C-alpha positions in Angstrom: 26.6 -21.6 14.4 24.8 -18.2 14.7 26.2 -15.7 17.3 23.6 -15.4 20.0 23.4 -12.5 22.6 24.8 -13.6 25.9 21.7 -12.4 27.8 19.5 -14.5 25.5 21.7 -17.6 26.1 21.5 -17.2 29.9 17.7 -16.7 29.8 17.0 -19.7 27.6 19.4 -21.9 29.4 17.7 -21.1 32.7 14.2 -21.7 31.2 14.9 -24.9 29.2 17.1 -26.8 31.7 17.7 -30.2 30.2 16.4 -29.2 26.8 19.0 -26.4 26.5 21.6 -28.5 24.6 19.1 -29.8 22.1 17.8 -26.2 21.6 21.3 -24.9 21.2 22.2 -27.6 18.6 19.3 -26.4 16.4 21.4 -23.3 15.6 24.0 -25.5 13.9 21.2 -26.5 11.4 20.4 -24.3 8.4 17.0 -22.7 8.4 14.2 -24.5 6.6 12.7 -23.0 3.5 9.1 -23.3 2.4 6.4 -22.2 0.0 2.7 -22.2 0.2 0.6 -22.9 -2.9 -1.7 -20.1 -3.8 -5.0 -22.0 -4.3 -6.6 -18.8 -5.7 -4.5 -19.8 -8.8 -3.8 -23.5 -8.6 -5.1 -26.4 -6.6 -2.5 -28.3 -4.5 -2.9 -31.3 -6.8 -2.5 -29.2 -10.0 0.6 -27.6 -8.4 2.2 -31.0 -7.6 1.9 -31.9 -11.3 3.9 -28.9 -12.6 6.1 -28.0 -9.7 9.7 -27.4 -10.9 11.2 -28.4 -7.5 11.0 -31.3 -5.1 8.2 -30.9 -2.5 7.9 -32.2 1.0 4.6 -31.5 2.8 4.7 -29.3 5.9 2.6 -31.3 8.3 0.6 -28.5 10.0 -0.6 -27.0 6.7 -2.9 -28.2 3.9 -1.0 -26.3 1.2 2.6 -25.7 2.4 5.7 -27.5 1.3 9.4 -27.6 2.3 11.8 -26.9 -0.6 15.6 -27.0 -1.0 16.9 -23.8 0.7 19.5 -23.4 -2.0 16.8 -22.8 -4.6 15.7 -19.3 -5.8 11.9 -19.8 -6.2 11.5 -16.0 -6.6 13.4 -16.3 -9.9 10.8 -18.4 -11.8 7.9 -17.4 -14.0 5.5 -19.3 -11.7 6.4 -16.8 -9.0 5.4 -14.0 -11.3 2.2 -15.7 -12.0 1.4 -15.8 -8.3 1.4 -19.6 -8.0 3.1 -19.7 -4.6 4.1 -17.5 -1.7 7.6 -18.0 -0.3 7.1 -18.4 3.5 8.9 -19.7 6.5 7.2 -23.1 7.5 6.3 -22.2 11.1 4.7 -19.0 9.9 2.0 -20.9 8.2 0.6 -22.3 11.4 -1.4 -19.3 12.7 -3.8 -19.1 9.8 -4.3 -22.8 9.9 -5.4 -22.4 13.5 -7.5 -19.3 12.7 -9.5 -21.6 10.4 -11.1 -19.0 8.2 -14.2 -20.3 6.4 -16.0 -19.6 3.2 -18.0 -16.4 3.7 -16.1 -15.2 6.8 -15.3 -11.6 7.4 -11.6 -11.7 8.6 -9.2 -9.0 9.8 -5.5 -9.4 9.6 -4.5 -6.6 12.0 -0.7 -6.5 11.6 -0.4 -8.0 8.2 2.6 -6.8 6.2 4.2 -8.1 4.1 1.0 -10.1 3.5 1.8 -13.9 3.5 -0.8 -14.7 6.1 -3.4 -12.4 4.3 -2.9 -14.3 1.1 -3.4 -17.5 3.0 -6.6 -16.2 4.5 -7.9 -14.9 1.2 -7.5 -18.4 -0.3 -10.0 -19.8 2.3 -12.8 -17.2 2.5 -14.2 -17.7 -1.1 -16.1 -15.1 -3.1 -18.6 -14.3 -0.2 -16.1 -13.5 2.4 -14.2 -10.2 3.0 -10.6 -9.7 4.2 -9.6 -6.4 5.8 -5.8 -6.4 6.0 -3.9 -3.7 7.8 -0.4 -2.4 8.7 0.3 0.7 10.6 3.6 1.5 8.8 3.1 3.2 5.4 6.2 1.6 3.8 5.2 -1.9 4.9 1.7 -1.3 3.5 3.2 -0.9 0.1 4.5 -4.5 0.2 1.1 -5.6 1.5 -0.7 -4.0 -1.5 1.8 -5.6 -3.9 1.2 -9.0 -2.6 -2.6 -8.6 -2.7 -2.2 -7.8 -6.4 0.4 -10.4 -7.3 -1.6 -13.3 -5.8 -4.9 -12.3 -7.4 -6.7 -11.4 -4.1 -10.0 -9.7 -5.1 -12.0 -9.5 -1.8 -9.7 -7.5 0.3 -9.5 -3.9 1.7 -6.0 -2.7 2.6 -5.7 -0.2 5.4 -2.8 1.8 6.8 -4.3 2.5 10.2 -3.8 2.4 14.0 -5.7 -0.6 15.3 -7.7 1.6 17.7 -9.3 3.5 14.8 -10.2 0.2 13.1 -11.9 -0.9 16.3 -13.9 2.3 16.3 -15.1 1.7 12.7 -15.8 -2.1 13.0 -17.1 -2.9 16.6 -17.6 -6.6 17.1 -17.7 -7.1 13.3 -15.3 -9.8 12.3 -15.7 -13.6 12.5 -12.0 -14.0 12.7 -9.2 -11.7 13.7 -5.5 -12.4 13.4 -2.9 -10.5 15.5 0.5 -11.6 14.2 2.0 -9.2 16.7 5.2 -7.1 16.4 7.7 -8.8 18.7 11.3 -9.1 19.7 11.9 -11.8 17.0 13.9 -14.3 19.1 12.5 -17.2 17.0 14.1 -15.7 13.9 17.7 -15.5 15.2 18.7 -18.5 13.2 17.2 -17.2 10.0 17.8 -13.4 10.2 20.9 -11.9 11.9 19.2 -8.5 11.8 16.8 -9.7 14.4 19.7 -10.3 16.8 20.8 -6.7 16.5 17.2 -5.4 16.9 16.8 -7.5 20.0 19.8 -6.0 21.6 18.4 -2.5 21.1 14.9 -3.0 22.3 13.7 -4.7 25.6 11.0 -7.4 25.3 8.9 -5.4 27.8 8.6 -2.6 25.2 7.1 -5.1 22.8 4.8 -6.5 25.5 3.3 -3.1 26.1 2.7 -2.6 22.4 1.1 -6.0 22.2 -1.3 -5.2 25.0 -2.5 -2.1 23.2 -3.0 -4.1 20.0 -4.9 -6.8 21.8 -7.2 -4.2 23.5 -8.2 -3.1 20.0 -8.5 -6.7 18.7 -10.9 -7.5 21.6 -13.3 -4.9 20.4 -13.2 -6.2 16.8 -14.2 -9.9 17.4 -17.9 -10.7 16.9 -19.6 -12.8 19.6 -18.8 -16.4 18.9 -15.8 -15.3 16.8 -12.1 -16.3 17.0 -9.0 -14.3 17.8 -5.6 -15.9 17.0 -2.5 -14.2 18.6 0.9 -15.2 17.3 4.5 -14.1 17.6 7.9 -15.3 16.4 9.6 -15.1 19.8 10.4 -17.3 22.8 9.9 -14.5 25.4 7.1 -15.4 27.8 6.6 -11.7 28.5 5.3 -11.5 24.9 3.6 -14.9 24.9 1.9 -16.6 27.8 2.1 -13.5 30.0 0.5 -11.4 27.3 -2.4 -13.9 26.9 -2.9 -14.3 30.7 -3.1 -10.5 31.1 -5.6 -10.3 28.2 -7.8 -13.1 29.5 -7.9 -11.4 32.9 -9.0 -8.1 31.4 -11.5 -9.7 28.9 -13.2 -12.6 30.7 -15.6 -13.2 27.8 -12.7 -14.7 25.9 -11.4 -18.2 26.6 -8.5 -20.3 25.3 -9.4 -22.9 22.8 -6.8 -25.6 23.4 -4.7 -26.7 20.4 -4.0 -30.4 19.8 -0.3 -31.1 20.3 0.9 -32.7 17.2 3.7 -32.5 14.6 6.2 -31.6 17.4 4.2 -28.7 18.8 4.5 -28.2 22.6 2.2 -26.7 25.1 2.4 -23.2 26.5 4.3 -22.7 29.8 2.0 -21.2 32.5 4.9 -21.4 35.0 6.8 -18.9 32.9 3.8 -16.6 32.8 3.6 -16.7 36.6 7.3 -15.9 36.9 6.8 -12.9 34.6 3.9 -11.6 36.7 6.1 -11.6 39.8 9.2 -10.2 38.1 7.3 -7.4 36.2 4.6 -6.6 38.8 1.9 -7.4 36.3 -1.5 -8.8 37.3 -3.3 -11.9 36.0 -5.7 -14.3 37.6 -4.6 -17.8 38.4 -7.3 -19.1 36.0 -6.0 -17.0 33.2 -2.4 -18.1 33.8 -3.2 -21.8 33.9 -5.3 -21.4 30.7 -2.1 -20.6 28.7 -1.3 -24.3 28.9 -3.7 -24.6 26.0 -1.6 -22.3 23.8 1.3 -23.7 21.7 5.0 -23.2 21.0 6.9 -24.3 18.0 10.5 -24.9 18.9 13.3 -25.2 16.4 14.6 -28.3 18.1 11.2 -29.9 18.0 9.9 -29.0 14.5 11.4 -28.3 11.1 10.9 -24.6 11.3 11.7 -21.5 13.3 10.4 -20.5 16.7 6.7 -19.4 17.0 4.0 -19.0 19.6 0.2 -19.3 18.9 -2.8 -18.7 21.1 -6.3 -19.5 19.8 -9.0 -17.5 21.7 -12.8 -17.5 21.3 -15.3 -15.0 22.4 -18.5 -16.1 24.2 -21.8 -15.7 22.5 -23.4 -16.6 19.1 -22.7 -14.9 15.8 -25.7 -13.0 14.6 -26.5 -11.7 11.1 -24.0 -9.1 10.1 -25.6 -5.7 9.2 -23.9 -2.7 7.8 -26.5 -0.6 9.6 -25.1 -1.9 12.9 -21.9 0.1 12.3 -21.7 3.7 13.3 -21.8 5.5 9.9 -19.8 8.8 9.5 -21.9 11.9 9.9 -23.4 13.1 6.6 -21.7 16.5 6.7 -21.1 18.6 3.6 -17.7 17.2 3.0 -18.9 13.6 3.2 -21.8 14.2 0.8 -19.3 15.8 -1.6 -16.9 12.9 -1.4 -19.7 10.3 -2.0 -21.7 11.9 -4.6 -19.4 14.1 -6.7 -20.9 14.2 -10.1 -19.9 17.4 -11.9 -17.0 17.1 -14.4 -17.6 20.6 -15.9 -14.6 22.9 -16.1 -14.3 25.8 -13.6 -15.5 29.2 -14.6 -13.0 32.0 -14.8 -13.5 35.7 -14.8 -17.1 36.9 -15.0 -18.8 33.6 -15.5 -16.8 32.9 -18.6 -14.9 29.7 -19.3 -11.6 29.7 -21.1 -10.6 27.4 -23.9 -7.9 26.0 -21.7 -10.2 25.1 -18.8 -12.4 23.1 -21.1 -9.7 20.4 -21.6 -10.1 16.8 -20.3 -6.9 17.2 -18.3 -8.3 20.2 -16.4 -11.5 18.3 -15.6 -9.6 15.3 -14.2 -7.4 17.5 -12.0 -10.6 18.7 -10.3 -11.6 15.2 -9.1 -11.8 14.8 -5.3 -8.7 13.1 -3.8 -10.5 10.9 -1.2 -12.5 7.7 -1.5 -15.9 8.2 -3.2 -18.5 6.5 -5.3 -17.7 6.6 -9.0 -19.3 9.2 -11.4 -21.6 7.8 -14.0 -19.2 8.9 -16.7 -16.5 6.7 -15.1 -18.9 3.7 -14.9 -19.8 4.1 -18.5 -16.2 4.4 -19.6 -15.3 1.2 -17.8 -18.3 -0.6 -19.2 -17.3 0.4 -22.7 -13.8 -0.9 -22.2 -15.1 -4.2 -20.7 -17.4 -4.7 -23.7 -14.5 -4.3 -26.1 -11.9 -6.4 -24.2 -13.7 -9.0 -22.0 -16.0 -11.9 -22.6 -17.0 -11.9 -18.9 -16.9 -8.8 -16.7 -16.9 -10.3 -13.3 -16.0 -7.1 -11.4 -17.9 -3.9 -10.5 -16.6 -0.4 -10.5 -18.1 0.9 -7.3 -15.4 3.1 -5.7 -12.8 5.7 -6.8 -9.9 7.5 -5.3 -9.0 10.3 -7.6 -8.9 8.8 -11.1 -8.2 5.2 -9.8 -11.1 2.8 -10.0 -11.8 -0.1 -7.6 -14.2 -3.0 -6.9 -14.7 -2.5 -3.2 -16.2 -5.5 -1.2 -17.6 -3.2 1.5 -19.9 -0.2 1.5 -17.7 2.9 0.8 -19.3 4.8 3.7 -17.7 2.4 6.2 -14.2 3.4 5.1 -14.5 7.1 4.8 -12.8 7.9 8.1 -10.0 5.5 7.7 -6.6 5.6 5.9 -7.3 3.3 2.9 -4.4 2.1 0.9 -6.6 0.0 -1.4 -10.4 -0.1 -1.0 -10.6 -3.3 -3.0 -9.4 -4.7 -6.3 -7.6 -2.1 -8.3 -9.3 -2.1 -11.7 -7.4 0.6 -13.4 -7.1 4.3 -14.2 -9.7 6.5 -15.8 -8.2 9.5 -17.6 -8.8 11.6 -20.6 -12.0 9.8 -21.3 -10.5 6.3 -21.5 -9.9 3.4 -19.1 -6.4 1.9 -18.7 -6.6 -1.5 -16.9 -4.3 -2.3 -14.0 -1.9 -5.2 -13.7 -3.9 -6.2 -10.6 -7.0 -6.7 -12.9 -4.9 -8.8 -15.3 -3.9 -11.1 -12.4 -7.5 -11.3 -11.0 -9.1 -12.3 -14.3 -9.4 -15.8 -15.7 -8.3 -16.5 -19.3 -11.9 -17.4 -20.1 -12.9 -13.8 -19.1 -10.8 -12.3 -22.0 -11.6 -11.9 -25.7 -7.9 -12.3 -26.6 -5.4 -14.6 -24.9 -1.8 -15.5 -25.8 -0.9 -18.8 -24.1 2.9 -19.2 -23.6 4.7 -22.4 -22.7 7.2 -22.3 -19.8 10.0 -23.5 -22.1 9.5 -20.6 -24.6 12.0 -17.7 -24.4 9.0 -15.4 -24.9 8.0 -15.9 -21.2 11.1 -14.3 -19.9 11.1 -11.7 -22.6 7.6 -10.7 -21.6 8.5 -10.5 -17.9 11.6 -8.4 -18.9 9.2 -5.9 -20.5 10.2 -6.6 -24.1 8.0 -5.9 -27.1 7.0 -9.2 -28.8 6.2 -10.0 -32.4 3.2 -12.3 -32.5 1.4 -13.8 -35.5 -2.4 -13.4 -35.4 -2.8 -17.2 -35.6 -1.2 -17.5 -32.1 -3.9 -15.5 -30.4 -6.8 -17.4 -28.9 -9.8 -15.3 -29.5 -13.5 -15.5 -28.8 -15.4 -17.3 -31.5 -17.5 -14.2 -32.5 -14.4 -12.0 -32.7 -13.5 -11.1 -36.3 -10.0 -10.7 -37.6 -10.5 -6.9 -37.7 -11.3 -6.9 -34.0 -8.2 -8.6 -32.8 -6.5 -5.3 -32.0 -6.8 -4.7 -28.3 -5.7 -6.0 -24.9 -4.4 -9.5 -24.7 -3.9 -11.6 -21.6 -0.5 -13.4 -21.6 -0.7 -16.7 -19.7 1.5 -19.5 -18.6 -0.1 -22.9 -17.6 -3.5 -21.3 -18.1 -2.9 -18.5 -15.5 -2.3 -14.8 -16.3 1.1 -13.2 -16.2 -0.3 -9.8 -17.3 -1.6 -7.7 -20.2 -0.2 -6.7 -23.6 -1.7 -4.6 -26.4 -1.7 -6.3 -29.8 -1.7 -4.3 -33.0 -0.8 -5.7 -36.4 1.5 -8.4 -35.1 3.2 -6.3 -32.4 2.5 -7.0 -28.8 3.1 -3.9 -26.7 4.2 -5.0 -23.3 2.1 -3.8 -20.3 4.0 -5.6 -17.6 4.8 -3.1 -14.8 8.3 -1.7 -14.9 8.8 -2.1 -11.1 7.9 -5.8 -11.3 10.1 -6.8 -14.3 12.4 -9.7 -14.4 16.0 -8.9 -13.6 19.1 -11.2 -13.8 
């Protein structure tokens, strides 16, 4: 059994009463393991046909499965192909209740490491947009990696304070998810580090932080839109009390009651009321009682860890979304320079003379603006030339740059200028020295049918692991699948390596040698 803090034991025993023994017994049970199928890559039915492990459906999801906790699903080529996201089963519930639809504009406000964002991205189709954010720079790195690994193409990744996002996107999003930072009591069984963190930080500190985040979230939800608030804690100060205080402050939001099924239990208004008295907080009786429509997932009631979810809806009807409705940044000289930088001429030195050294491509590239901007025509032409030589179907548009990095941004660049942008969209690659080098993110976002050259590998072949290790491969020309109009002389170039008809990454094929382009930081290790 996990060692639990004495104060936590006393609080839970007092709150749960007769259920305490059953709750305590759940800590004698090993945590449940799960994975969620990435339907951007494989349908659930297709995954069932090739899954290398036994699967048991998680009842509150449409694409999640329990797996044997002793397995290591992160050490399988299918993981590197982005077929599934390893996720705690209860953590899949908030997005199911968010119910993102095809074409929705969705914000995941506290998103790292990105499991829920990947889940959202699989539901919004090619007409929706996901803005995914985390305030911590280090955690944002994991968020970026997961957007790339799972082939998410319609997402902007921010590293911002929620209040600044609210200023940039007032009443803009159809759906907003706040998977709030919390004391993590629901994870005690799974992660001993959460116990140590709980002992250092009082739950009221998290509650104050959550109120600030919810204040920003309220400004971001469009009329008729939905806000889902979730935590992985049992603390009513962070759950029912947080929602009751929010509803009192924002009366144009109401609780959408969740059907109680699969072992889910209703929120506890009486606990919220007790918190109000104990902490001196204020909330209306109506708001407190409304928390009965929120839900709790208890480890002694469901096969998963402890979670809380509240589904809130804003009054009104959603109107047509217009970029013009957003407050655009002022068109000052700096903004104009960022957006419309064109010159790639070398700097002049001395009395209007240019030196031989300053005429180099390298010198020109150093002079590129560092911030987000529209791409130069030279960059657009370079990318188009690469696409013509390597792709049979160019499905992405180079419409944004940061330095020499090229992106397909799903939003107008102007909207993002005043924000800290980690990724303005799909990372296409790098433009340097007059050439385009494609990114690994582009490889994982393309389909095999988009490529002029494809090397299909079978799971059983040793070459799959060799490629993921970063090895150079020797490949006969006959093994390459090439476009029908591609001659033998044109086979030299970028190749998509696939497993089960999904991309693993790029390689460069020249005279029977496949130079490995798999990122060093992502490579297979034993």
